[in-house]
C-alpha positions in Angstrom: -0.4 -0.1 0.1 1.4 3.5 -0.9 1.5 6.0 1.7 -0.8 9.4 1.0 1.7 12.2 -0.9 2.7 14.9 1.8 0.5 17.6 1.9 1.1 20.9 -0.2 3.1 23.7 1.7 1.0 26.8 2.1 3.0 29.3 -0.2 2.7 26.5 -3.1 -1.3 25.8 -2.2 -1.7 29.5 -2.1 -0.3 29.8 -5.7 -2.4 27.3 -7.3 -5.5 29.1 -6.1 -4.4 31.7 -7.1 -3.8 30.1 -11.0 -7.1 28.8 -10.7 -8.8 32.0 -10.1 -6.6 33.6 -12.5 -7.9 31.0 -14.8 -11.5 31.5 -14.4 -11.3 35.2 -14.4 -9.7 34.3 -18.2 -12.3 32.6 -19.4 -15.3 34.5 -17.8 -14.0 37.7 -19.7 -13.4 35.6 -22.9 -16.9 34.1 -22.5 -18.2 37.6 -21.9 -17.0 38.8 -25.0 -18.1 35.9 -26.8 -21.6 36.7 -25.5 -21.5 40.5 -26.1 -20.1 39.5 -29.8 -23.8 37.5 -30.1 -25.8 40.6 -29.1 -27.3 38.8 -25.7 -28.8 41.1 -23.2 -26.9 42.3 -20.5 -28.0 39.9 -17.7 -27.3 36.5 -20.1 -23.6 37.8 -20.4 -23.4 38.5 -16.5 -24.6 34.7 -16.5 -22.8 33.1 -18.9 -19.5 34.8 -17.4 -20.2 34.0 -14.2 -21.2 30.6 -14.8 -17.9 30.4 -16.7 -15.7 31.6 -13.9 -17.4 28.9 -11.6 -16.9 26.1 -13.7 -13.0 26.7 -14.4 -12.3 27.8 -11.6 -13.5 24.3 -9.9 -12.4 22.6 -13.0 -8.8 24.1 -12.2 -8.7 22.9 -8.3 -10.4 19.5 -9.2 -7.8 18.9 -11.6 -5.0 19.5 -8.8 -6.5 17.5 -6.4 -6.5 14.7 -8.8 -2.8 15.0 -9.6 -2.0 15.1 -6.1 
C-alpha cells in the first residue's frame, strides 16, 4: 500500500488557488466577449461569465486535487 503524498506547503497551495482564480477570470472574460459579440442581453452576459468563472475555477482545482 502506497502512503499518501505529503501535503503541499501553504505557499504552493496559495499559488495553485491563485492560478485557478486567474484561469477562471480569463475564461469568464472570454465568455463575456463572445456573449457580447452575439448581442446577448446584459443579464445573459453576466450569467455566462459567472457560470464560466465558477466552472473553470472548480475544474482547475479539481484537476490539481486529482494530480496530487
